[in-house]
C-alpha positions in Angstrom: 0.4 -0.2 0.5 1.5 3.6 -0.8 1.2 5.7 2.1 -0.3 9.3 0.7 0.3 12.8 2.0 -3.7 12.6 2.9 -2.8 9.9 4.7 0.3 11.8 6.8 -2.1 14.5 7.5 -4.9 12.9 9.0 -1.9 10.9 10.9 -0.7 14.4 11.9 -4.2 15.9 12.4 -4.6 12.7 14.9 -1.2 13.1 16.3 -2.2 16.9 17.4 -6.2 16.1 18.9 -3.9 13.3 21.3 -1.0 15.5 22.2 -3.8 18.4 22.5 -6.1 15.4 24.7 -3.1 14.6 26.9 -2.1 18.1 27.5 -5.6 18.9 28.9 -5.4 15.7 30.9 -1.6 16.7 32.8 -2.6 20.2 33.3 -5.8 18.7 35.0 -7.3 21.5 32.9 -11.0 20.4 31.9 -13.7 21.1 28.8 -16.7 23.9 30.0 -19.5 21.0 31.3 -22.2 22.1 28.5 -24.0 24.1 31.0 -21.3 26.7 31.7 -21.3 27.3 28.0 -24.9 28.3 28.2 -23.6 30.6 30.4 -20.7 32.1 28.1 -21.7 35.3 25.8 -22.1 34.3 22.4 -19.7 35.3 19.6 -21.7 34.4 16.5 -25.8 34.1 16.3 -27.5 34.4 13.4 -30.8 33.3 12.1 -30.7 30.5 8.8 -34.1 30.0 7.1 -34.0 26.0 7.1 -35.8 23.9 9.3 -33.7 22.2 12.3 -33.7 18.8 11.0 -31.6 19.8 8.1 -29.6 22.2 8.9 -28.3 19.9 11.8 -27.8 17.0 9.2 -26.1 18.9 6.7 -24.2 20.3 9.8 -23.4 16.3 10.5 -22.0 15.3 6.5 -20.0 18.9 6.9 -17.8 17.6 10.0 -18.0 14.1 9.4 -15.6 15.4 6.6 -13.3 16.7 8.7 -13.9 20.4 8.1 -10.2 21.2 9.5 -8.2 18.7 10.4 -6.5 20.0 13.2 -9.3 20.8 15.3 -11.0 18.5 17.4 -13.6 16.2 16.2 -17.0 16.9 16.9 -19.8 15.2 18.5 -23.4 16.1 17.8 -27.0 15.7 18.8 -30.4 16.2 18.4 -33.6 16.1 20.1 -35.4 17.4 16.9 -39.4 16.5 19.5 -37.8 19.5 21.5 -36.3 21.4 18.2 -32.8 21.4 19.4 -29.8 20.1 18.5 -25.8 20.9 19.1 -22.0 20.2 17.8 -19.6 20.3 20.4 -16.0 21.0 20.8 -14.2 20.3 23.9 -14.2 24.5 24.7 -16.9 25.5 21.9 -20.9 25.0 21.2 -22.6 25.6 18.6 -26.4 25.4 19.3 -29.4 25.1 16.9 -33.4 25.8 17.9 -36.0 25.8 15.8 -38.0 29.3 16.0 -41.7 29.3 15.7 -41.6 30.0 12.2 -40.2 27.3 10.9 -36.7 29.0 10.5 -33.4 28.1 12.7 -30.8 29.7 15.7 -27.8 29.1 15.6 -25.6 30.5 18.7 -22.2 29.8 19.4 -20.3 30.0 22.4 -16.6 29.1 23.1 -13.6 30.1 25.3 -11.2 32.7 25.1 -8.6 30.2 23.9 -11.4 28.1 21.3 -12.5 31.8 20.0 -8.4 32.8 19.4 -7.7 30.1 16.8 -11.0 30.2 15.3 -12.1 26.9 16.7 -16.1 25.9 14.7 -15.4 29.3 12.1 -15.4 27.1 8.9 -19.0 24.7 10.7 -20.5 28.1 11.6 -19.8 30.2 7.6 -21.0 26.5 6.5 -24.3 26.5 8.5 -24.4 30.5 7.3 -25.0 29.3 3.9 -27.7 28.2 4.6 -27.0 24.6 2.6 -30.6 23.6 2.5 -31.7 25.8 0.7 -33.3 24.5 -2.5 -33.7 21.3 -1.0 -36.6 19.0 -0.7 -36.7 19.4 3.1 
C-alpha cells in the first residue's frame, strides 16, 4: 500500500488532537460542561431560513467530512421533538434551535482560547450559507 500525503496529514491531525487531549489531562484543566458554556456570551448568533432537521443533518455530514483536520472532532446531538440540536468541541458549543416560524437559530459560545484559534469558524460559515436552500426538506 502506498502512503499518500492525505494519510500522512490525517495521522498528523490525529497526533495533534491526541497531544492536545494529553496536555489537558496533564495540566488538570478540563473542558467546560455544556451548562457552563450556555452561561458564556455568544460570539456568533444568526437565523437560517431552514428547518432544524435539515440544517443539523447538513452539519453532521460536513463535520464528518473533516472540516479542519487540525481541530478536535465534533460530537453532535439532536432532539427533534424539543426542537434543539448542538455541535460540540471541547471548548466550543454551537447550538441550533427551531423557531416558531420553522427557521433555525444558530448560536456559538466558546472559551476565549477557542475563539483565538477560530474553533468552529468553518462550521459556522457553512451553516450561514444555508446548505438546505433549494433542497426538499
